MIDOSE-1310 file (N, C-alpha, C; in nm, 2 decimals, decimal comma, always signed):
residues 308
ivlg	-2,78/+6,45/-3,28/-2,67/+6,36/-3,29/-2,71/+6,26/-3,40; -2,62/+6,24/-3,50/-2,64/+6,15/-3,60/-2,54/+6,04/-3,59; -2,58/+5,91/-3,58/-2,49/+5,80/-3,58/-2,49/+5,73/-3,71; -2,38/+5,74/-3,78/-2,36/+5,67/-3,91/-2,42/+5,75/-4,02
ksag	-2,41/+5,69/-4,14/-2,46/+5,76/-4,26/-2,57/+5,68/-4,32; -2,65/+5,75/-4,39/-2,76/+5,69/-4,47/-2,71/+5,63/-4,60; -2,78/+5,55/-4,67/-2,74/+5,49/-4,79/-2,71/+5,60/-4,90; -2,61/+5,59/-4,98/-2,59/+5,68/-5,08/-2,45/+5,66/-5,15
tydg	-2,40/+5,76/-5,22/-2,27/+5,75/-5,29/-2,18/+5,85/-5,23; -2,07/+5,81/-5,18/-1,98/+5,89/-5,11/-1,84/+5,88/-5,17; -1,78/+5,99/-5,22/-1,65/+5,99/-5,29/-1,66/+5,90/-5,41; -1,78/+5,90/-5,47/-1,79/+5,82/-5,59/-1,81/+5,67/-5,57
iprp	-1,83/+5,64/-5,44/-1,84/+5,49/-5,40/-1,98/+5,47/-5,34; -2,07/+5,39/-5,40/-2,20/+5,37/-5,34/-2,18/+5,28/-5,22; -2,27/+5,31/-5,12/-2,26/+5,23/-4,99/-2,39/+5,23/-4,93; -2,42/+5,12/-4,85/-2,55/+5,11/-4,78/-2,54/+5,19/-4,66
adtv	-2,66/+5,20/-4,60/-2,67/+5,27/-4,47/-2,59/+5,20/-4,36; -2,54/+5,28/-4,27/-2,46/+5,22/-4,16/-2,56/+5,15/-4,06; -2,51/+5,04/-4,00/-2,58/+4,97/-3,89/-2,52/+5,01/-3,76; -2,60/+5,06/-3,67/-2,55/+5,10/-3,54/-2,57/+4,99/-3,44
vvpg	-2,47/+4,94/-3,38/-2,48/+4,83/-3,29/-2,46/+4,88/-3,15; -2,55/+4,85/-3,06/-2,53/+4,88/-2,92/-2,51/+4,76/-2,84; -2,40/+4,72/-2,80/-2,37/+4,59/-2,73/-2,43/+4,59/-2,59; -2,45/+4,70/-2,53/-2,51/+4,70/-2,40/-2,66/+4,74/-2,40
llnv	-2,70/+4,82/-2,31/-2,84/+4,87/-2,30/-2,85/+5,00/-2,37; -2,97/+5,02/-2,43/-3,01/+5,15/-2,49/-3,13/+5,20/-2,42; -3,11/+5,31/-2,35/-3,22/+5,37/-2,28/-3,27/+5,50/-2,35; -3,40/+5,51/-2,38/-3,45/+5,62/-2,45/-3,55/+5,69/-2,36
agsf	-3,52/+5,81/-2,32/-3,61/+5,88/-2,22/-3,73/+5,94/-2,29; -3,72/+5,97/-2,42/-3,83/+6,03/-2,49/-3,89/+5,92/-2,58; -3,92/+5,96/-2,71/-3,98/+5,86/-2,80/-3,87/+5,80/-2,89; -3,90/+5,69/-2,95/-3,81/+5,62/-3,04/-3,89/+5,57/-3,16
eapv	-3,83/+5,60/-3,28/-3,90/+5,57/-3,40/-3,81/+5,50/-3,49; -3,85/+5,39/-3,56/-3,77/+5,32/-3,66/-3,86/+5,24/-3,74; -3,82/+5,22/-3,87/-3,90/+5,13/-3,95/-3,91/+4,99/-3,90; -3,80/+4,94/-3,85/-3,79/+4,80/-3,79/-3,71/+4,81/-3,66
vrag	-3,76/+4,75/-3,56/-3,69/+4,74/-3,43/-3,67/+4,59/-3,40; -3,55/+4,55/-3,39/-3,53/+4,41/-3,36/-3,47/+4,39/-3,22; -3,53/+4,29/-3,15/-3,48/+4,25/-3,02/-3,44/+4,10/-3,03; -3,32/+4,07/-2,98/-3,27/+3,93/-2,99/-3,36/+3,83/-2,91
iqfn	-3,41/+3,88/-2,80/-3,48/+3,78/-2,71/-3,62/+3,83/-2,68; -3,64/+3,96/-2,63/-3,77/+4,00/-2,59/-3,78/+4,15/-2,58; -3,90/+4,20/-2,56/-3,92/+4,35/-2,54/-3,97/+4,36/-2,40; -3,92/+4,46/-2,33/-3,96/+4,49/-2,19/-4,02/+4,63/-2,18
igvs	-4,11/+4,65/-2,08/-4,15/+4,78/-2,04/-4,10/+4,79/-1,89; -4,01/+4,88/-1,86/-3,95/+4,87/-1,73/-3,87/+4,75/-1,72; -3,89/+4,67/-1,61/-3,82/+4,55/-1,59/-3,91/+4,43/-1,63; -4,03/+4,46/-1,68/-4,12/+4,35/-1,71/-4,12/+4,31/-1,86
rilh	-4,11/+4,19/-1,89/-4,11/+4,14/-2,03/-4,26/+4,15/-2,08; -4,28/+4,21/-2,19/-4,42/+4,22/-2,25/-4,43/+4,14/-2,38; -4,32/+4,11/-2,44/-4,33/+4,04/-2,57/-4,22/+3,95/-2,59; -4,25/+3,82/-2,61/-4,15/+3,72/-2,62/-4,20/+3,62/-2,73
spgs	-4,11/+3,58/-2,82/-4,15/+3,48/-2,92/-4,05/+3,38/-2,95; -4,03/+3,28/-2,86/-3,93/+3,18/-2,89/-3,99/+3,07/-2,98; -3,92/+3,05/-3,09/-3,96/+2,95/-3,19/-4,09/+2,99/-3,25; -4,19/+2,89/-3,25/-4,32/+2,92/-3,31/-4,42/+2,96/-3,21
nlfv	-4,37/+3,01/-3,09/-4,46/+3,05/-2,98/-4,47/+3,20/-2,97; -4,58/+3,25/-2,92/-4,59/+3,39/-2,90/-4,65/+3,42/-2,76; -4,57/+3,50/-2,68/-4,62/+3,54/-2,54/-4,63/+3,69/-2,54; -4,75/+3,74/-2,50/-4,77/+3,88/-2,50/-4,83/+3,92/-2,36
grst	-4,77/+4,00/-2,29/-4,82/+4,04/-2,16/-4,72/+4,02/-2,05; -4,74/+4,09/-1,94/-4,65/+4,08/-1,82/-4,65/+3,94/-1,76; -4,53/+3,88/-1,75/-4,52/+3,75/-1,69/-4,59/+3,63/-1,76; -4,61/+3,65/-1,89/-4,67/+3,54/-1,97/-4,56/+3,44/-2,00
gtnf	-4,59/+3,31/-1,98/-4,49/+3,21/-2,02/-4,36/+3,22/-1,95; -4,36/+3,26/-1,82/-4,24/+3,29/-1,75/-4,16/+3,16/-1,74; -4,22/+3,05/-1,72/-4,14/+2,92/-1,70/-4,14/+2,83/-1,83; -4,16/+2,90/-1,94/-4,16/+2,82/-2,06/-4,02/+2,76/-2,09
vsgs	-4,02/+2,63/-2,13/-3,89/+2,57/-2,17/-3,89/+2,52/-2,31; -3,99/+2,44/-2,35/-4,00/+2,39/-2,48/-4,15/+2,37/-2,52; -4,18/+2,35/-2,64/-4,31/+2,34/-2,69/-4,33/+2,42/-2,82; -4,44/+2,41/-2,89/-4,46/+2,48/-3,01/-4,60/+2,52/-3,03
fnti	-4,62/+2,62/-3,11/-4,75/+2,67/-3,16/-4,84/+2,72/-3,04; -4,78/+2,77/-2,94/-4,85/+2,83/-2,83/-4,87/+2,98/-2,85; -4,99/+3,03/-2,83/-5,02/+3,17/-2,83/-5,08/+3,22/-2,70; -5,01/+3,29/-2,62/-5,05/+3,33/-2,49/-5,05/+3,48/-2,48
vggt	-5,17/+3,54/-2,45/-5,19/+3,68/-2,44/-5,26/+3,72/-2,31; -5,20/+3,80/-2,23/-5,26/+3,84/-2,10/-5,17/+3,83/-1,98; -5,18/+3,92/-1,89/-5,09/+3,92/-1,78/-5,09/+3,79/-1,70; -4,98/+3,73/-1,68/-4,96/+3,60/-1,61/-5,03/+3,48/-1,68
agns	-5,08/+3,50/-1,80/-5,14/+3,39/-1,87/-5,03/+3,29/-1,90; -5,07/+3,16/-1,88/-4,97/+3,05/-1,92/-4,84/+3,06/-1,84; -4,85/+3,12/-1,72/-4,72/+3,15/-1,64/-4,64/+3,02/-1,62; -4,71/+2,91/-1,59/-4,64/+2,79/-1,55/-4,61/+2,69/-1,67
lang	-4,66/+2,73/-1,79/-4,64/+2,65/-1,91/-4,49/+2,62/-1,93; -4,46/+2,49/-1,93/-4,32/+2,45/-1,95/-4,30/+2,38/-2,08; -4,38/+2,28/-2,11/-4,36/+2,19/-2,23/-4,48/+2,17/-2,31; -4,59/+2,23/-2,28/-4,71/+2,21/-2,36/-4,70/+2,27/-2,50
ssns	-4,79/+2,22/-2,59/-4,79/+2,27/-2,73/-4,94/+2,30/-2,77; -4,95/+2,39/-2,87/-5,08/+2,41/-2,94/-5,19/+2,46/-2,84; -5,15/+2,55/-2,75/-5,24/+2,61/-2,66/-5,27/+2,75/-2,70; -5,39/+2,80/-2,67/-5,43/+2,94/-2,70/-5,49/+2,99/-2,58
ffgn	-5,43/+3,09/-2,51/-5,48/+3,15/-2,39/-5,49/+3,30/-2,41; -5,61/+3,35/-2,38/-5,63/+3,50/-2,39/-5,70/+3,55/-2,26; -5,64/+3,63/-2,18/-5,70/+3,68/-2,06/-5,61/+3,68/-1,95; -5,62/+3,77/-1,86/-5,53/+3,77/-1,74/-5,55/+3,64/-1,66
sagf	-5,44/+3,57/-1,63/-5,43/+3,45/-1,56/-5,49/+3,33/-1,63; -5,53/+3,34/-1,75/-5,58/+3,23/-1,83/-5,48/+3,12/-1,84; -5,51/+2,99/-1,80/-5,42/+2,88/-1,81/-5,29/+2,90/-1,72; -5,31/+2,97/-1,61/-5,19/+3,01/-1,53/-5,10/+2,89/-1,49
qnhg	-5,17/+2,78/-1,45/-5,09/+2,66/-1,41/-5,08/+2,55/-1,52; -5,12/+2,58/-1,63/-5,13/+2,48/-1,74/-5,00/+2,41/-1,77; -5,00/+2,28/-1,78/-4,89/+2,20/-1,84/-4,93/+2,12/-1,96; -5,06/+2,12/-1,99/-5,12/+2,03/-2,09/-5,11/+2,10/-2,23
sdns	-5,16/+2,03/-2,33/-5,16/+2,07/-2,47/-5,30/+2,08/-2,53; -5,31/+2,15/-2,64/-5,43/+2,16/-2,72/-5,55/+2,22/-2,65; -5,52/+2,31/-2,55/-5,63/+2,38/-2,48/-5,65/+2,52/-2,53; -5,78/+2,56/-2,53/-5,81/+2,69/-2,57/-5,89/+2,76/-2,45
ffgm	-5,83/+2,86/-2,39/-5,89/+2,93/-2,27/-5,90/+3,08/-2,31; -6,02/+3,13/-2,30/-6,05/+3,27/-2,34/-6,13/+3,33/-2,22; -6,07/+3,43/-2,16/-6,14/+3,50/-2,05/-6,05/+3,50/-1,93; -6,07/+3,60/-1,84/-5,99/+3,61/-1,72/-6,00/+3,49/-1,64
aagq	-5,89/+3,43/-1,60/-5,88/+3,31/-1,52/-5,95/+3,19/-1,58; -5,98/+3,19/-1,70/-6,03/+3,07/-1,77/-5,93/+2,96/-1,76; -5,96/+2,84/-1,72/-5,87/+2,73/-1,71/-5,75/+2,76/-1,62; -5,77/+2,85/-1,52/-5,65/+2,90/-1,44/-5,57/+2,79/-1,37
lnqs	-5,64/+2,69/-1,32/-5,57/+2,58/-1,24/-5,55/+2,46/-1,32; -5,58/+2,46/-1,45/-5,56/+2,34/-1,53/-5,41/+2,29/-1,52; -5,39/+2,16/-1,50/-5,25/+2,11/-1,49/-5,22/+2,02/-1,61; -5,27/+1,90/-1,61/-5,24/+1,81/-1,71/-5,35/+1,79/-1,81
gvan	-5,47/+1,86/-1,79/-5,58/+1,84/-1,88/-5,55/+1,88/-2,02; -5,60/+1,81/-2,12/-5,57/+1,84/-2,26/-5,70/+1,85/-2,34; -5,69/+1,93/-2,45/-5,80/+1,94/-2,55/-5,93/+2,00/-2,48; -5,91/+2,09/-2,39/-6,03/+2,16/-2,33/-6,05/+2,29/-2,40
sffg	-6,18/+2,33/-2,40/-6,22/+2,46/-2,46/-6,30/+2,54/-2,35; -6,25/+2,64/-2,29/-6,31/+2,72/-2,19/-6,33/+2,86/-2,23; -6,45/+2,91/-2,25/-6,47/+3,05/-2,29/-6,56/+3,12/-2,19; -6,51/+3,23/-2,14/-6,58/+3,31/-2,04/-6,49/+3,33/-1,91
keag	-6,52/+3,44/-1,84/-6,45/+3,46/-1,72/-6,46/+3,34/-1,62; -6,35/+3,29/-1,58/-6,34/+3,18/-1,48/-6,41/+3,05/-1,53; -6,43/+3,04/-1,66/-6,48/+2,91/-1,71/-6,38/+2,81/-1,69; -6,42/+2,69/-1,64/-6,33/+2,58/-1,61/-6,21/+2,62/-1,52
vanl	-6,23/+2,72/-1,43/-6,13/+2,77/-1,35/-6,06/+2,66/-1,26; -6,14/+2,56/-1,22/-6,08/+2,46/-1,12/-6,04/+2,33/-1,19; -6,05/+2,32/-1,32/-6,02/+2,20/-1,39/-5,87/+2,17/-1,37; -5,84/+2,04/-1,33/-5,71/+2,00/-1,30/-5,66/+1,90/-1,41
tgns	-5,73/+1,79/-1,42/-5,69/+1,68/-1,51/-5,79/+1,64/-1,61; -5,91/+1,71/-1,61/-6,01/+1,67/-1,70/-5,97/+1,70/-1,85; -6,02/+1,62/-1,94/-5,98/+1,63/-2,08/-6,11/+1,65/-2,17; -6,09/+1,72/-2,28/-6,19/+1,73/-2,38/-6,33/+1,78/-2,33
naff	-6,32/+1,88/-2,24/-6,44/+1,95/-2,19/-6,46/+2,07/-2,27; -6,59/+2,11/-2,29/-6,63/+2,24/-2,36/-6,72/+2,32/-2,27; -6,67/+2,43/-2,21/-6,75/+2,51/-2,12/-6,76/+2,65/-2,19; -6,89/+2,70/-2,20/-6,91/+2,83/-2,26/-7,00/+2,91/-2,18
gngt	-6,95/+3,02/-2,12/-7,03/+3,11/-2,04/-6,95/+3,16/-1,92; -6,99/+3,27/-1,86/-6,93/+3,32/-1,74/-6,94/+3,22/-1,63; -6,83/+3,18/-1,57/-6,83/+3,09/-1,45/-6,88/+2,95/-1,48; -6,87/+2,90/-1,60/-6,92/+2,77/-1,63/-6,82/+2,66/-1,58
gvgn	-6,87/+2,55/-1,53/-6,79/+2,44/-1,49/-6,70/+2,46/-1,38; -6,73/+2,55/-1,28/-6,64/+2,58/-1,17/-6,63/+2,46/-1,08; -6,73/+2,36/-1,09/-6,72/+2,24/-1,00/-6,64/+2,13/-1,06; -6,60/+2,14/-1,18/-6,53/+2,03/-1,25/-6,38/+2,04/-1,23
ttgs	-6,32/+1,93/-1,18/-6,17/+1,92/-1,16/-6,12/+1,80/-1,24; -6,19/+1,69/-1,24/-6,13/+1,57/-1,31/-6,22/+1,51/-1,42; -6,34/+1,56/-1,43/-6,43/+1,51/-1,53/-6,39/+1,54/-1,67; -6,43/+1,45/-1,77/-6,39/+1,46/-1,91/-6,51/+1,45/-2,00
nntl	-6,49/+1,50/-2,12/-6,60/+1,49/-2,22/-6,73/+1,55/-2,18; -6,73/+1,66/-2,11/-6,85/+1,73/-2,06/-6,87/+1,85/-2,14; -7,00/+1,89/-2,15/-7,04/+2,01/-2,23/-7,13/+2,10/-2,14; -7,09/+2,22/-2,12/-7,17/+2,31/-2,04/-7,19/+2,44/-2,11
vgsa	-7,31/+2,49/-2,13/-7,34/+2,61/-2,21/-7,43/+2,70/-2,14; -7,39/+2,82/-2,11/-7,47/+2,91/-2,04/-7,41/+2,96/-1,91; -7,43/+3,09/-1,87/-7,37/+3,15/-1,76/-7,40/+3,06/-1,63; -7,29/+3,02/-1,56/-7,29/+2,95/-1,44/-7,35/+2,81/-1,46
anva	-7,36/+2,76/-1,58/-7,39/+2,62/-1,60/-7,28/+2,53/-1,54; -7,32/+2,42/-1,47/-7,22/+2,35/-1,39/-7,25/+2,20/-1,38; -7,16/+2,13/-1,32/-7,18/+1,99/-1,29/-7,21/+1,98/-1,14; -7,30/+1,90/-1,10/-7,34/+1,89/-0,96/-7,25/+1,80/-0,88
adgl	-7,17/+1,72/-0,96/-7,07/+1,63/-0,89/-6,95/+1,63/-0,98; -6,83/+1,61/-0,92/-6,71/+1,60/-0,99/-6,69/+1,46/-1,05; -6,61/+1,45/-1,15/-6,57/+1,32/-1,21/-6,67/+1,27/-1,31; -6,76/+1,35/-1,36/-6,86/+1,31/-1,46/-6,80/+1,29/-1,60
sfat	-6,86/+1,22/-1,68/-6,82/+1,21/-1,82/-6,94/+1,21/-1,91; -6,92/+1,27/-2,03/-7,03/+1,28/-2,13/-7,16/+1,34/-2,06; -7,14/+1,43/-1,98/-7,26/+1,50/-1,91/-7,27/+1,64/-1,98; -7,40/+1,68/-2,01/-7,43/+1,80/-2,07/-7,53/+1,88/-2,00
aiga	-7,51/+2,01/-1,98/-7,60/+2,10/-1,92/-7,61/+2,23/-2,01; -7,73/+2,26/-2,05/-7,75/+2,37/-2,14/-7,85/+2,47/-2,08; -7,81/+2,59/-2,07/-7,89/+2,70/-2,01/-7,83/+2,76/-1,89; -7,85/+2,89/-1,87/-7,80/+2,96/-1,76/-7,84/+2,90/-1,63
gasv	-7,74/+2,86/-1,55/-7,77/+2,80/-1,42/-7,81/+2,65/-1,43; -7,80/+2,59/-1,54/-7,83/+2,45/-1,56/-7,73/+2,37/-1,49; -7,76/+2,26/-1,43/-7,67/+2,17/-1,36/-7,70/+2,02/-1,39; -7,60/+1,95/-1,42/-7,61/+1,81/-1,45/-7,54/+1,73/-1,34
nasn	-7,61/+1,62/-1,30/-7,55/+1,54/-1,18/-7,52/+1,40/-1,21; -7,53/+1,36/-1,34/-7,50/+1,22/-1,38/-7,43/+1,21/-1,51; -7,34/+1,11/-1,52/-7,27/+1,09/-1,65/-7,37/+1,05/-1,76; -7,34/+1,06/-1,88/-7,42/+1,02/-1,99/-7,56/+1,08/-1,99
svvl	-7,57/+1,20/-1,94/-7,70/+1,27/-1,93/-7,70/+1,41/-1,99; -7,81/+1,45/-2,04/-7,83/+1,59/-2,09/-7,94/+1,66/-2,01; -7,91/+1,78/-1,96/-8,00/+1,86/-1,88/-8,03/+1,98/-1,96; -8,16/+2,02/-1,98/-8,20/+2,14/-2,05/-8,26/+2,23/-1,95
grsa	-8,19/+2,34/-1,91/-8,24/+2,44/-1,82/-8,24/+2,40/-1,68; -8,31/+2,48/-1,59/-8,32/+2,45/-1,45/-8,45/+2,38/-1,42; -8,47/+2,34/-1,29/-8,59/+2,28/-1,25/-8,71/+2,38/-1,26; -8,68/+2,51/-1,26/-8,79/+2,61/-1,27/-8,83/+2,64/-1,41
dtvr	-8,75/+2,59/-1,51/-8,77/+2,62/-1,65/-8,87/+2,52/-1,71; -8,94/+2,57/-1,82/-9,02/+2,48/-1,90/-8,95/+2,46/-2,04; -8,93/+2,34/-2,07/-8,86/+2,31/-2,20/-8,97/+2,29/-2,31; -8,96/+2,37/-2,41/-9,06/+2,37/-2,52/-9,00/+2,32/-2,65
vpgs	-9,07/+2,24/-2,72/-9,02/+2,19/-2,85/-9,12/+2,24/-2,96; -9,09/+2,35/-3,03/-9,19/+2,40/-3,13/-9,21/+2,31/-3,25; -9,11/+2,23/-3,28/-9,12/+2,13/-3,39/-9,16/+1,99/-3,34; -9,09/+1,90/-3,40/-9,11/+1,76/-3,36/-9,01/+1,70/-3,27
lfvt	-9,05/+1,61/-3,18/-8,96/+1,55/-3,09/-8,96/+1,40/-3,12; -8,85/+1,35/-3,16/-8,84/+1,20/-3,19/-8,75/+1,13/-3,09; -8,81/+1,04/-3,02/-8,74/+0,97/-2,91/-8,74/+0,82/-2,95; -8,62/+0,76/-2,96/-8,60/+0,62/-2,99/-8,60/+0,53/-2,87
stin	-8,59/+0,59/-2,75/-8,59/+0,50/-2,63/-8,71/+0,54/-2,55; -8,69/+0,58/-2,42/-8,80/+0,60/-2,33/-8,80/+0,74/-2,28; -8,92/+0,79/-2,26/-8,94/+0,92/-2,19/-8,99/+0,89/-2,05; -8,92/+0,94/-1,95/-8,96/+0,92/-1,81/-9,00/+1,05/-1,74
assv	-9,12/+1,05/-1,67/-9,16/+1,17/-1,59/-9,17/+1,12/-1,45; -9,11/+1,20/-1,36/-9,11/+1,16/-1,22/-9,25/+1,17/-1,16; -9,27/+1,11/-1,04/-9,40/+1,11/-0,98/-9,46/+1,24/-0,94; -9,37/+1,34/-0,93/-9,42/+1,47/-0,89/-9,42/+1,57/-1,01
ssfs	-9,40/+1,51/-1,13/-9,39/+1,60/-1,25/-9,51/+1,56/-1,34; -9,52/+1,62/-1,45/-9,62/+1,59/-1,55/-9,56/+1,59/-1,69; -9,63/+1,52/-1,78/-9,59/+1,51/-1,92/-9,71/+1,55/-2,00; -9,70/+1,66/-2,08/-9,81/+1,72/-2,15/-9,79/+1,72/-2,30
itsn	-9,89/+1,68/-2,37/-9,89/+1,69/-2,52/-9,99/+1,80/-2,56; -9,94/+1,91/-2,62/-10,04/+2,02/-2,65/-10,08/+2,01/-2,80; -10,02/+1,92/-2,88/-10,06/+1,91/-3,02/-10,19/+1,82/-3,03; -10,23/+1,79/-3,15/-10,36/+1,72/-3,17/-10,35/+1,57/-3,14
sist	-10,23/+1,52/-3,15/-10,21/+1,37/-3,14/-10,08/+1,33/-3,08; -10,07/+1,20/-3,04/-9,95/+1,15/-2,99/-9,95/+1,00/-3,05; -9,83/+0,97/-3,10/-9,81/+0,83/-3,16/-9,70/+0,76/-3,09; -9,73/+0,65/-3,03/-9,63/+0,57/-2,95/-9,67/+0,43/-2,95
ssit	-9,57/+0,34/-2,93/-9,60/+0,20/-2,92/-9,65/+0,16/-2,78; -9,62/+0,24/-2,68/-9,67/+0,21/-2,55/-9,65/+0,33/-2,46; -9,74/+0,34/-2,36/-9,73/+0,45/-2,26/-9,74/+0,38/-2,12; -9,64/+0,39/-2,04/-9,64/+0,34/-1,91/-9,64/+0,45/-1,81
tgta	-9,74/+0,45/-1,71/-9,75/+0,56/-1,62/-9,70/+0,53/-1,48; -9,65/+0,41/-1,46/-9,60/+0,38/-1,33/-9,69/+0,27/-1,26; -9,65/+0,24/-1,13/-9,72/+0,14/-1,06/-9,80/+0,19/-0,94; -9,78/+0,32/-0,91/-9,86/+0,37/-0,80/-10,00/+0,38/-0,83
tatt	-10,09/+0,35/-0,72/-10,23/+0,35/-0,74/-10,29/+0,49/-0,76; -10,21/+0,59/-0,73/-10,25/+0,73/-0,75/-10,22/+0,78/-0,89; -10,16/+0,70/-0,97/-10,13/+0,75/-1,10/-10,25/+0,77/-1,19; -10,26/+0,88/-1,26/-10,37/+0,91/-1,34/-10,32/+0,95/-1,48
vgvg	-10,41/+0,92/-1,58/-10,38/+0,96/-1,72/-10,50/+1,04/-1,77; -10,47/+1,16/-1,82/-10,57/+1,24/-1,88/-10,56/+1,25/-2,03; -10,67/+1,23/-2,10/-10,68/+1,24/-2,24/-10,78/+1,36/-2,27; -10,73/+1,47/-2,32/-10,81/+1,58/-2,35/-10,83/+1,67/-2,22
tssp	-10,76/+1,64/-2,12/-10,77/+1,71/-1,99/-10,64/+1,72/-1,93; -10,60/+1,83/-1,87/-10,47/+1,84/-1,79/-10,49/+1,81/-1,65; -10,62/+1,78/-1,60/-10,65/+1,76/-1,46/-10,73/+1,63/-1,45; -10,67/+1,52/-1,47/-10,75/+1,39/-1,46/-10,79/+1,36/-1,32
trtl	-10,91/+1,31/-1,30/-10,96/+1,28/-1,17/-10,97/+1,13/-1,15; -10,95/+1,05/-1,25/-10,95/+0,91/-1,24/-10,83/+0,85/-1,30; -10,81/+0,71/-1,28/-10,69/+0,65/-1,34/-10,68/+0,68/-1,49; -10,80/+0,67/-1,56/-10,81/+0,71/-1,70/-10,92/+0,81/-1,71
hvng	-10,89/+0,93/-1,75/-11,00/+1,03/-1,76/-10,99/+1,08/-1,91; -11,11/+1,06/-1,98/-11,12/+1,10/-2,12/-11,22/+1,21/-2,13; -11,17/+1,32/-2,19/-11,26/+1,43/-2,21/-11,29/+1,44/-2,36; -11,39/+1,38/-2,41/-11,42/+1,37/-2,56/-11,46/+1,23/-2,59
emls	-11,46/+1,20/-2,72/-11,50/+1,07/-2,77/-11,38/+0,98/-2,79; -11,41/+0,85/-2,77/-11,31/+0,74/-2,80/-11,34/+0,67/-2,92; -11,25/+0,63/-3,00/-11,27/+0,55/-3,12/-11,18/+0,43/-3,12; -11,24/+0,31/-3,14/-11,16/+0,18/-3,13/-11,19/+0,11/-3,26
fgnq	-11,08/+0,06/-3,32/-11,09/-0,02/-3,44/-11,04/-0,16/-3,41; -11,09/-0,27/-3,48/-11,04/-0,40/-3,46/-11,16/-0,50/-3,46; -11,14/-0,62/-3,51/-11,24/-0,72/-3,52/-11,28/-0,77/-3,39; -11,40/-0,72/-3,34/-11,45/-0,76/-3,21/-11,35/-0,73/-3,10
agyf	-11,28/-0,62/-3,12/-11,18/-0,58/-3,01/-11,26/-0,53/-2,89; -11,35/-0,43/-2,91/-11,44/-0,38/-2,81/-11,37/-0,31/-2,69; -11,45/-0,28/-2,59/-11,40/-0,22/-2,47/-11,44/-0,31/-2,35; -11,35/-0,34/-2,26/-11,38/-0,42/-2,14/-11,38/-0,32/-2,02
lsdr	-11,49/-0,33/-1,95/-11,51/-0,25/-1,83/-11,52/-0,34/-1,72; -11,43/-0,33/-1,61/-11,44/-0,43/-1,50/-11,40/-0,36/-1,38; -11,47/-0,40/-1,27/-11,43/-0,34/-1,14/-11,34/-0,44/-1,06; -11,32/-0,56/-1,11/-11,23/-0,66/-1,05/-11,19/-0,76/-1,16
etpt	-11,08/-0,83/-1,14/-11,02/-0,92/-1,24/-11,09/-1,05/-1,24; -11,22/-1,06/-1,27/-11,29/-1,19/-1,28/-11,38/-1,17/-1,41; -11,40/-1,28/-1,49/-11,47/-1,27/-1,61/-11,62/-1,23/-1,58; -11,68/-1,27/-1,47/-11,82/-1,24/-1,45/-11,85/-1,10/-1,41
sqwr	-11,74/-1,02/-1,38/-11,76/-0,88/-1,35/-11,73/-0,79/-1,46; -11,71/-0,84/-1,58/-11,67/-0,76/-1,70/-11,80/-0,71/-1,77; -11,79/-0,59/-1,82/-11,88/-0,54/-1,92/-11,80/-0,52/-2,05; -11,86/-0,57/-2,16/-11,78/-0,56/-2,28/-11,87/-0,50/-2,39
lyss	-11,82/-0,40/-2,45/-11,89/-0,33/-2,56/-11,82/-0,37/-2,69; -11,89/-0,44/-2,78/-11,82/-0,48/-2,91/-11,92/-0,50/-3,02; -11,87/-0,54/-3,13/-11,96/-0,56/-3,25/-11,94/-0,70/-3,31; -12,05/-0,75/-3,36/-12,04/-0,88/-3,43/-12,10/-0,86/-3,57
gfta	-12,01/-0,85/-3,67/-12,06/-0,81/-3,80/-12,11/-0,67/-3,80; -12,24/-0,64/-3,83/-12,30/-0,51/-3,82/-12,38/-0,49/-3,70; -12,37/-0,58/-3,61/-12,46/-0,58/-3,49/-12,37/-0,53/-3,37; -12,42/-0,43/-3,30/-12,36/-0,39/-3,18/-12,41/-0,47/-3,06
rlsl	-12,32/-0,51/-2,97/-12,36/-0,59/-2,86/-12,30/-0,54/-2,73; -12,37/-0,58/-2,62/-12,33/-0,55/-2,49/-12,32/-0,68/-2,41; -12,21/-0,72/-2,36/-12,19/-0,85/-2,30/-12,16/-0,82/-2,15; -12,24/-0,89/-2,06/-12,22/-0,88/-1,92/-12,18/-1,02/-1,87
ggtd	-12,05/-1,03/-1,83/-12,00/-1,15/-1,77/-11,99/-1,26/-1,88; -11,98/-1,23/-2,01/-11,96/-1,32/-2,11/-12,09/-1,36/-2,18; -12,20/-1,31/-2,14/-12,33/-1,34/-2,21/-12,39/-1,22/-2,27; -12,44/-1,23/-2,40/-12,50/-1,12/-2,46/-12,63/-1,08/-2,40
rlag	-12,64/-0,96/-2,35/-12,77/-0,92/-2,28/-12,84/-0,82/-2,37; -12,77/-0,74/-2,44/-12,84/-0,63/-2,52/-12,77/-0,64/-2,66; -12,85/-0,63/-2,77/-12,80/-0,63/-2,90/-12,88/-0,53/-2,99; -12,81/-0,47/-3,08/-12,88/-0,38/-3,17/-12,81/-0,37/-3,31
tphr	-12,89/-0,34/-3,41/-12,83/-0,33/-3,55/-12,85/-0,18/-3,59; -12,77/-0,14/-3,69/-12,78/+0,00/-3,73/-12,92/+0,04/-3,77; -12,96/+0,16/-3,74/-13,09/+0,22/-3,77/-13,21/+0,15/-3,71; -13,19/+0,07/-3,61/-13,30/+0,00/-3,54/-13,29/+0,03/-3,39
llsv	-13,41/+0,00/-3,33/-13,41/+0,02/-3,18/-13,34/-0,09/-3,12; -13,29/-0,06/-3,00/-13,22/-0,16/-2,92/-13,31/-0,27/-2,88; -13,27/-0,40/-2,90/-13,36/-0,51/-2,86/-13,30/-0,58/-2,73; -13,39/-0,63/-2,65/-13,34/-0,69/-2,53/-13,39/-0,84/-2,53
């Protein structure tokens, strides 16, 4: 069956191809082929809409953007993705149920159920299956990895990188956890890895503030030197510092030689805080001296025997 004529000259009169208009429904039991197929509103498979492009928006998949009213520059791909989106703009959702309840704008959700429960949160980036799945009102979060940030509902400006990286408490801000299974429990904090992990810095580590090590942890320097304005090891009497050893047995345990520079700076050795209990090793000019309780007891000069 041929409907209409193709373009050509008929009875000496050139004419374009006929346009066939079907005002009702057109059902095709077999296959249908055409250079261009136009739909005024949408394309369906069965009774389900699979393609819809109102204005500058694009919805692809069953039940995507079902409740869409207004908004612009949204791209929603995946079954039920962006289902509740009504007025948001500039969202990109890819994956089944991604951004299902979203009403916010400027969000990017990639992965099944990524950002599924997000309501008014804006400017979030969730990548991975169920990444940011429970986020409700949090803004400007970046979660990368399978199941990242499942504990965040209201926190903002947080960064989680790694499978199952998470926040240990809701409502945090500027909290960062990096590494699979890493968890951050305080705002304005950065956590690298889990408690079972060892963090290694193959290059240089520059710290402008303070490095703290807990009483049950250790701080090790494996290079040849450490340069710092001060080292504080705590107030507990059991605190020990090892230089050249990883197993100090005294408050200060030095394995190797010590070198001190300074005009009569010397070393003070004391078993109590009284001047008469001090031993002092120092130099005066080219003479080495040993002072006990403030009085020179032993003195020697270079290349000579010790005199008493």
